[in-house]
C-alpha positions in Angstrom: -79.0 144.4 -68.4 -78.2 142.0 -71.2 -77.1 142.9 -74.7 -80.6 142.0 -75.9 -82.0 144.6 -73.5 -79.6 147.2 -74.7 -80.4 146.4 -78.3 -84.1 146.8 -77.6 -83.5 150.2 -76.1 -81.5 151.3 -79.1 -84.2 150.1 -81.5 -86.8 151.9 -79.5 -84.7 155.1 -79.4 -84.7 154.9 -75.6 -81.1 156.0 -75.1 -79.0 159.1 -75.2 -75.4 160.2 -75.9 -73.3 161.8 -73.2 -71.6 165.1 -74.0 -68.3 163.3 -73.9 -69.5 160.8 -76.5 -70.8 163.5 -78.8 -67.4 165.3 -78.7 -65.4 162.2 -79.3 -67.7 161.0 -82.1 -67.3 164.4 -83.9 -63.5 164.3 -83.4 -63.3 160.7 -84.6 -65.9 161.0 -87.5 -68.1 158.4 -86.0 -71.8 158.7 -86.9 -74.9 157.9 -84.9 -75.8 155.3 -87.4 -72.4 153.6 -87.0 -72.9 153.5 -83.2 -76.4 152.1 -83.5 -75.2 149.4 -86.0 -72.4 148.3 -83.8 -74.6 148.0 -80.7 -77.4 146.2 -82.7 -75.0 143.7 -84.2 -72.0 143.7 -81.8 -71.0 141.8 -78.7 -70.2 142.8 -75.1 -66.5 142.2 -74.7 -66.0 143.7 -71.2 -68.3 144.6 -68.3 -67.5 147.3 -65.7 -69.9 146.5 -62.9 -68.1 148.8 -60.5 -67.8 151.8 -62.8 -67.8 155.1 -60.9 -71.2 156.4 -62.0 -73.1 153.3 -62.9 -72.4 149.8 -64.3 -71.3 149.9 -67.9 -70.0 147.6 -70.7 -67.9 147.8 -73.7 -69.4 146.6 -77.0 -67.3 145.6 -80.0 -68.6 145.4 -83.5 -68.1 146.4 -87.1 -69.9 149.1 -89.1 -71.6 148.4 -92.4 -68.3 149.5 -94.1 -66.2 147.1 -91.9 -64.9 149.7 -89.5 -64.0 148.2 -86.0 -65.6 150.2 -83.2 -65.8 150.1 -79.4 -68.8 151.6 -77.8 -69.0 152.1 -74.0 -72.5 152.1 -72.7 -73.9 153.0 -69.2 -76.6 150.4 -68.2 -78.4 152.0 -65.3 -80.7 153.7 -64.8 -80.8 154.5 -68.5 -78.8 153.4 -71.6 -76.3 156.1 -72.3 -73.5 156.0 -74.9 -70.4 157.1 -72.9 -67.8 157.0 -75.7 -67.0 155.5 -79.1 -63.7 154.9 -80.7 -61.7 152.6 -83.0 -59.7 150.1 -81.0 -55.9 150.6 -81.1 -54.4 147.5 -82.7 -51.4 147.8 -80.3 -53.8 147.4 -77.4 -56.4 145.0 -78.9 -56.2 141.8 -80.9 -58.9 141.8 -83.6 -60.7 144.5 -81.6 -61.9 141.9 -79.1 -59.1 140.9 -76.8 -56.7 143.1 -74.8 -53.0 142.4 -75.5 
């Protein structure tokens, strides 16, 4: 699935959050709106075609307030937000590239 396909699913509300994502979002004070904004306006920075449950990807983007976020999304058979977090600057350069 392409980013356009993922963004279409987000716009149509045809996605869900894993229990893990909900717990992490609460702990990290990340809102549903922030996740949707990052996915709609972000970019895929890594693809995990051999992920253990289904293919997934990592989307990087900024919220409306400029907060850097990573959103991991399962691609098949349905779009599922797996987790969301702020990239650690010691591990990521500008949130996009691994050190």
